N, C-alpha and C positions, 0 to 999 in steps of 0.2 A: 439785738447784738449777736446772738448765736447765728442768725441767718447771715449777717455780714461776715462773720468768721468762716462760715461754710463757703460762701461765695469766694472769698479770698483764698482759703486753703484748698478748696476743691479744684478751682481752675488752675492754680499754680501747680498742683500735683499732676493733673491731667496733661499739662503742657510741659512738664519736666521729664527727664529721662527715667524717673522713678516709676511712672505708670507703665511704660513699655517693658521695663525690667521686671516688674511684678507679674505682668501678663505672660511674658515670654520665658518663664522659668524652664520650660521644656520645649525649646524651639523645634526639636525634631518631631514633636507631635502637634504643636500649635504655635503659631507666631503671628503677631499683629502689629501693624505700624499705621500711624496717622499723622497728617500734617498739622492739624489744629483741633483742639477740643474745647468744649465749654459745658458747663452745668449751671443751671439756675434753680435747681430744686434737688434735694437728696434723692438719689436713684435715677434722675433723669440726665441723660448725656447726649450731646450732639458732636459728631466727629466728621472732619472733612478729609477728603482724599484718603480714604481707608483702604488698606489691603490686609486681608486675612488669609493665611495659607496653613495647610496641615497635611499630615501623613496618616491616613486611617487604613490600617491593615495593608491591602495591596492597591490602594488608591492614593494619588496625590491630588489635592484639590486647592483651589484658590478662588477668592472673591475679591473683586475691586469695585469700589463704589465712590462716586463723587461726594456723597454725603450720607451719613447714617444717623438716625435720631430714634432713641428708644428709652425705655424705663425699666430699671431693675426693681423687682418687687422685693423689698428688703425683708418683709415678714417671712418669706420663704427660706431665708438663710437659716432660720431656727430649725428647719427640718432637713438641713443639709441639701439644699436645692438652690442652684442659680436659676431663677425664673425671671424671664423677661416678658413684659406685656407686649403690646403691639410695637414692632420695630419697623421704621420706614427708611428705605434706602433708595437712592437715585443713581442714575447713570451706571448701571450694573453690568459687569462682565464676569461670568462664571466659567472656570476651566476645571475639568476632571480628566486625569490621565492615569493609565496603569503605572504602577511602581515596579521597580526591579527587585524589590525585596518586600517581605511581609513584616510590617511594623506591628508587633503584637503588644497589646496593652498589658499592664501589670495584672497579676492574678485578681480575679473578681472577689469581692467580699460584700456582704449584705448592706453594710453601712456606707458604701461608696456614694459619692455625691451624684445628684441628678443635674442635668442641664436641660432646661425647658425654654422653648420659644413658643409663645402662644400664637404668634403670627408674624412672619417677616414679609412685609408688604413692599411692593415696588410697582411703579407705573412706567418705569423706563429701563426694562431689561434689554440691553443692547446685543448681548452675545451670550450664548450658552454653548459650550463645547464639551463633548464627552468623547474622549479618545480623538478619533479623526472625523466624527460626526459633528457638524457645526450648524447651529441656528443663529441667524442674524436678522434683526429687524425691530419692529415695534411690539414689545411684549410687556405684559403686566401679570402680576400674580401675588398670591398670598400662600405661604407655606408655613406650617407649624409642626413642631415635633417635640418629643421628650426622649432623653437618652441617659441611661445610667453609665457613668464613667467606669473605667477599669473593665471594659468589655461586657458591660451589662446589656440589657434589652433596649430596643428602640421601638417607638410608636410614632407613626406620622398621622397627625390630625387631618381631618378633611381639608384639602388644599385645592387650589385652582390656579391654572396658568392659561392665559389667553394671549392671542397675537393677531395682528392684522398686517397684511402686506409684508410678511416675513419671508425668509428664504432659508431652505435647508440644503446642505451639500455634504458630500462625503469626500474628504480630501479636496481635490480641485474639481470633482464631478458634481454639477448641480443636480439635485433631486427634485426639489419643489421650489416654486417662486409664487409670488402673490398669494402666500399662504395665510389663511385665517383659520384659527382653531380655538377650541376650548377643551382643556384637559382638566378633568376633575379626578382626584385620587386620594386614597387614604390606605394606610397599612395597619393591620392589627400588630400587636407586639411581636417582635422577632429578635433573634440574636444573630451574630455573624455566622454561626454554624447551624442554626436551627430556625428555619430550614436553610440549606446552603444555597449560595449563588442565586440564580434567577428563579429558583423554587420559592423564593419569598413572594413571588406573584400569587402564590396560592393563598396568601393572607392579605390580598389587596382587592380593593374595589376601584377600578379604573374606567372612566367613561371618556371617550374621545369623540369629539365632533369636529371635523376638519373639512376644508375646501381649499383647493389650490390648483395651480397650473404645473404641468409636468413637461419637461423637455422631450424631444424625440428619444425613443428607446432604441438603443443599438443592440440588435441581436444577430451577431454573425459577421459584422464588418470589422475588419482589422483597422484599428484607429490609426495605425502607422502607415497604412497602405495608401498609395496615391492612385485613387480610382476616379474615373470620369463620372460625371453626373452632377446634380445639384448638391451644393455644399451646405445648404441651410435646410432646417426642417420646414416642411410645407406649412405647419401650424403647430401651436402648442396642444398638449393634451390637457385633460381635466380629471381630477380625482375628487371624490367626495366620500367621507367616512362618518358613520354614526354607530359605534360599536361600544358595548359595555361588557367588560370582563369582571365578573363578580366572584372572587375567591375561586378562580380557575374555570368558571362556567360562563360561556357567552350567553347574554340575555336574549331571549326571543325578540324578534323585531329588529335586531341589529342588521346593518347592511353597509356595504362598501361598493363603490364602482369606480371604474377608470375607463376612459376612451382617449385615444390619441394615436399619433403616427408611430409606426415601427420601421426602422431602417435595417434592412438585411442585405446580403450580397448573394448574387448568383454564383453558380459554379465558376464562371469566368471572372468573377471579382467585381462586376459592375453592381452599383447599388440598386436596391429595390425599396420602394416605399409602400407599406401596407397600412391598412386601417386596423387598429387594435382595440379590443374591448375586454374588460374583465369585471366580474361582479362576485360578491360574496353576500349571501343572504342566510339569516339565522331564523329558523322556525321553531315550533314547539319541540320537535324531536330530532332535528337534523341541522346540518350546516351544508349548504350547497355552494359550489364554486364553479365559475365558468370563465374560460379564456378563449379568445379567437383572434386570429390575425390573418387577414386575407387581402389580396390586391383587388383593385377596381375591375381589372380584366384578368381572367385566368388563362394562362398559357397552356399549350399542349405539347406533347412530344418532348423534344430536347429542351424546349423553352418553358418547362413547367415552373411557374412562379412559386416562391415559398408561401406556404399557408399552413395554418395550424388551428385545430379545434379541440378544446378540452373541456369536458363536463365531469365534475367530481362531486361525490356525496360522501359526507361523514355522518354516520347514523348516531350522532351525539352532539351535544353542545358543550360538553366538558372537554377542556384542553389540558387542564392541570388538576391533580398530579398526572404526569404522563403515564398512560397505561403501558403494559408490556408490549413489545413489538407484535406479538401474536394477537393480543387483544386489539391493538390499534388497527392492524391490517384487516381484522375481521369486520371492523366498522367502515372500511373504505371501499368504495366502488368508483371506478373511473371508466369513462368512454372517451377515447381520444384518437385522432388521426391527423396526419399532416405530412408535408414534404418540406424539408428545411436544409439549407446549406450552413453547416456549423464551421466556425473557424477552427475548432479543435474537437476531436471525438473522444478526448481523454475521459470525459464524464461517463462514458459507457463502461469503463474498466471495472469500477466497483460493483456493477450490476452482474458481472459474469464470474467473478472469482473472489474467494476469501482473501487470498494473498495476490499481490499484483504480478503474477507470473505471466499473464496474458494482457497485453496492452493494445489499445486502439489509439493510434497517434495520427497527427496531422489533421488538416481540414477534410471535410467530406460531406456529401449529400446523404440525407437520411430520409427514406420514405417509410412511414410506419403507421400502424394502427394498434391501439391498446384496448383490450376489453378486460376489465378487472372487476370481479364481483366478490365482495367481501374477502378481499385478499387473495382470490384465486384467479390466475390467468385463465382466460377463456378462449375457446376456438374463435378464430377471427382475428386474433392478435397476430401481427406480422411485423417484419423488419427487413428492409432492403437497403444495403449500402453499396453503391456501385464501385466505389474506390475508397480504400483506406490504407494507411501505413500499418503493417502488422509486425508485432514484436512479441516473442514468447521466450521465456527463460526456463529451460529444462535441463536438469542434470548438469548444471555448471556451464551450459552452452546457451547462446542467444541466437534465436532464429529471427531473421528480418526479411521483409519483402513487401510487395504491393499486392493487396488482396481485394476481393469483393466478398460480401456477406449477404446471406439470405436466412431469415429465421421465421418460424411460425409456431403457433400453438395448435395442436391437433388433439381430437378426441380418440380415445381407445377404450376397450372394454374395462380397463382398470381405472379409467379416469383420464383427464387431459394430461398431456405432457408437452413440453416445449423442446424445440430443436433449432439449432443454428449451424449452418454450413458455410465455411470460408474456403475460398479457392485462392491460393497464393500462386500466382502465375510463375514468378521467378523468385527464388529465395536463396539466401546464403546463411551459413552457420559459422559462428565464431566462438572462441572461448569467452565466457562471461567474466572477463578481466579487463582492466584498463588497457586500451590500445591492442585488444586481441585481434589477430589477423584471421580473416575467413579461411576455413580449411575444407569447406564443403559447399557445393552449389548445385542447385537443381531446379527442375520445373515441376509445376503441378503439385504443390504441397496441399493436401486435403486435411482440413480441420473440421471435424464434426462434433458438435456439442449437444448433449442431451440432458435434460433436467426436469425436475418436478414442475407442475403448474402452480404449486403453492409458492407464492412470492417470498414468504418468510424463509423457506428452506431452499430457495432456488439456487443460491450459491453453494450451499453445503452438499446438495445432491447432484451438482453438475459433474458430469463425466465427459471428458473430451478425448477424442481419438485423433491422433496425428499420423498421417500416412504419406510416405513418398517412396518412390522407386527410381532406380537408375540415376541417382545423384552423383555428380562427379567429385572424386577426391583427387585433386591435382598432385598432392604430395603426402604420401603415407607417413612421413616424419611428424606430421601434425598430431598423430596418435601417440607419439612417444611420451607425452606428458602423463598418459595413463599407465605406461609400462614401467617395469622396475629398473629404470636408469640404464647403466652400462651393462647390466646383466642380460637384458633382452630388449632390443630396439630395432626399429626399421632404419636402414641406411639410405634407401631410396626406393622409389616406386610410386605408381599411381593406381587408381582403382575406381570402383563405383560402390555405392552403398544404398540400401533400402531399409526403411524402418517403419514399424507400426507400433505406436505407443498409446497407452491409455493413461490419462492424467486426471486426477481429482481436482476439486475446487481449490485445494491448497497448493496446487502446482506440483504435487508429488506423483511420480510414475508408479502406478499400481501394477501394471504388467505391460509386456511389450515383446517385440521381436525385432532383431537387428541382423542384417546380412551384409557382408563385405566381401567383395571379389577384387582380386588383383592378379594381373599377368606380369610376370617378371619382376616381382618384389625382391629386394635385397634385405636380408634379415641377419642380425647378429645375435648369437647365443653365446655369451662369454667371448672367448677369443675366436670362436668359429664363425665363418661367414657363409650364409646359404643364399642361393638364388633359386626362385621357383615361383609357381602359381599358388595363390592362397584363396580358399573359400571358407568363410566363417558364417555360421548361422546359429543363433542362440535365442532362447526365450527366457524372459525374466519375470519373476513375480515378487512384489514387495514383501520383504521379511519384517517380522516384528522386532526390529532392532533400531537403534538410533541411527540417524544419518540416512544417506542414500544406500540402504542395504537391501539386497535382493537375494532370493533363492533362484538358482540357475537350473533351468530344465532344457533338455534337448540342445545342450551346447555341442555343436558339431563343427569340427575343424578338419579340412582336408587340404593337403599340400601335394602337388604333383610336379613333375618336371624339375625336381629339386637336385641341385648340384652343390657340393661343397667346394668352395674355392680352394685351389691347390690340390684337389684330388682328381684322378682320372676315372673314377667310378662312373658307371652309366647313370642316367637320371633315376631318381629315387621318388617314392611316394609314400604317404601315410594318411590315414584317416583316424580321428580321435573323437571320442564322446566323453563329456564330463558328467559324472554321476554325483549326486548329493552335493552339488556345487553351491557355494555362496560367493556373492560379489558385493564388495563395497565400492561404489562408483567414485567416491570423492578422490580427487587427485592427491597422490598417485593411487591408482586403483589397486585393490587387493582381491585376489582370487584364491579360493580354496576349494578342494574337491578331490575325488578319485576319478582317474581317467582310464578308459579302456581304449586300446588302439590296435589297428592293423597296420603293419609295415611291410614294404617290399622285402626288406632284410634288415639286419641289425647293424649295417655298415655305419650309419650316421651316429648311432649310440656309441659305437667304439670310438669314432672320430672325436667325440666330445671329451674323451679321456686321454687319447694319445694318437700319434700318427700311426698309420697302418704298419709301417716298417718296424715300429718298436715292439709289436706283438710277435709271438711265435708264429712260424710260417703256417701252422695248421689253422690259424684263425681264418685264413682264406676259405677253408672248407665250412667254417661256421657261417660265414656270409653267403656262400653258395648254397647253404641249406634252404634258403628261400624265405617265403612269407612267414612272419612271426606275429603271434598274438601277445599283446603287451598290456600290463596293468600297472598303474603307478599312483601314488598320492602326489598331488600337485599343489604348490603354493607360489603365488607371485605377489610380491609386495614391494614397498619402497626399497629400491637398490638390491633386490634379492629375488632369485628364481630357484625353486627347489623341486627336485624329483626324488621321492623317497619310496622305498619298498617297491622299486621298479623290478618287474619280472617279465621277461620276454621269452617265449617258448615256441617251439615247433616240434615235429616228431623226432628231430635228431639233435637239437641244440637247446641250451639254456643260457640266458644272460640275466644277471641280477645287478642292480646298481643303486647307489645313493649319490645324488649330485646336488651340491649347493653352489650357485654362482652369485657371489656377493661383490657389488661394485665392479662387475666384469671379470672377477677372478674366480675360476672354478676350483672346487675342492670336493673330494669324495672318494668313493670306493666302487669298484666294479669287479664282478666275478663272471667268467665265461667258461662254458664247458661244451665240448663236442666229443660225444662218445665217452672214452675213458680219459681224455685229455682235458685239463682245466688250467686256468690262470686267474690270479687276482692282481689288481693294480690299485695302489693307494695314491691319491693325488692331493698335494697341498703345497702352497707357496710356490707354484710353478714347477715343482719337482715331482717325479713319479717313482714309486717303488713297486717293483714287480714281485709277486709271491707265486713261485712255481711249485713249492712243496706245501702240502696241506692247505691249499688255497681256499677250499670250502670251509674248513674249520676257522681259518683266519677271517674270512668274510662274515661268518655268523657271529663272530665276537665283536664286530664293530657296532657302535651305537646307532640308534635311529636318528634321523635328522628332524623329524616332526613328531610331536606327541599326538595321542589320539584326539585330544581336544582340538588341536590345530587342524587336524584332518577334517573333523566333522564341522567345525565352525570356528571362526576366529573370535 
């Protein structure tokens, strides 16, 4: 009688809304639905058209099955465990996708329930999808596990998955077909965070035996290009694998092999078909790898066909836990050489710089040989790239051009070193801002890189020198973004520039030299307009300050043939040297220091304060006194140009001044003396006040414009 009651009540319950409602109390974590259910014995259930889905931390998963049949072991409920014996499912589709959020379980506690499946068995796994990796075909398997709820530990029992005539693809790209495999795996207990992520493989034993057909491998052919030649692969490739990973260690005797066609492109874009081979073999103390791709007939000269040969050895069978980079490279030796047309050379960039200041763009041919012994680059390593698109970001500017590159590793008394030389035939420089217009163009930019032969420290020890000369500056106004706005700027002019810069692996300029020459430049200093020839020569050394900060050495500026617009004075000249200078390159540029100058006379200094006619007539004798020696504290920064403590002297005259030009408006004080005659002028808000009595006393009472700190450093 009890059995009849169970049959009646159990089947009504399973097919009523009450059962799904009981199971789906937390649908954000687990949700199950079925079309029909039946039970013929306590604990035994059969479900049809079952769908189960859930959200486990950062993964969304779902399982669909045509039928599921299993047994709940009721006795395990007394120890807070939902334990199922063998569960059989048919017509199975499994999907696992990354989630946009982390669904964390409630806080763990020791008495949390356990969920255990002794074995979930199917002989009709139709589809298994993990992200965008999809396996379809005839598969079967048995998987068992136990998991403590509320974020407890998980253990995967010895499980197996087999398939025959399956297919593996990533997105729409086929990887394997006619695939047969046997995958055996088990995991010791682990939690979500211990060990994290794929480090859980350190607690696994995984044995894969597989055999399948591979499509043609495309290395270097633009899939969107319309190239001539055969459109189908000559034949399929073949892959065979027998590898055992036991708690992070490859078992001796493991091996994998592949052979098949490789499609590449010549420099002209026409397809080439090569024969490819790859092997991995695991012995008692090392893991060997080999890859080769070569044509049936080898070309010569300009028709050299793509080919590649790589032999690698890892002096260990342990893959996990990952050793440090230094330890891993010390175990690695590689002997490789080849000639290849790459659709993109961008993969070379991370090899040459810590930060992406130097880029290798576009398609290009690479002819190279690599000799690596225990992480050390050895003589015989070389690299030749006949054509590449060159890009370098330096000091807020971007250099671009078409280049060729040659590199090699050479021995020297202190050990091997690597060098790379690039020649950029034609280059342009533009501000590194959106839609920045080129302001400099030239020929023969030389880029010379030198680094350690230690592959681990290759990028950190890389030092690159960029050198060019006689580059054209079509419009000097392009440099106004570095100058203090309306206070000091170019009105017009053109010129030429030369630079020699040393750049470290982070793209920072450690030192350099810059030279600028212009004939007939028009320059504004506040309201004054000057025409003349300019020569600038400066050396920079990186300072220990944040940003693009430099100490300035040998800053030399010369101006000749200078005329002040509106003045009838003969051409004027000056030379200036900056001492104890500091420069912040970031736009707008800031310059501090003490300048020493030689001037033809003091006429231009006086012009900055007032027209000649406003001064007493004896000032003409001051100008006629001739060449003057000048010293001043200088500051140029955003919107402002300052000359402070300016003293100009010769045997007969003295001029002292303080001048601040802010947003193009000058203000300051000047004192001039010739013999026993002197005068002071105060300038502010466009007005001038002359001091004819006690001028020296008045001037000495005026405040400084720059503090001592501003003079020495900003």
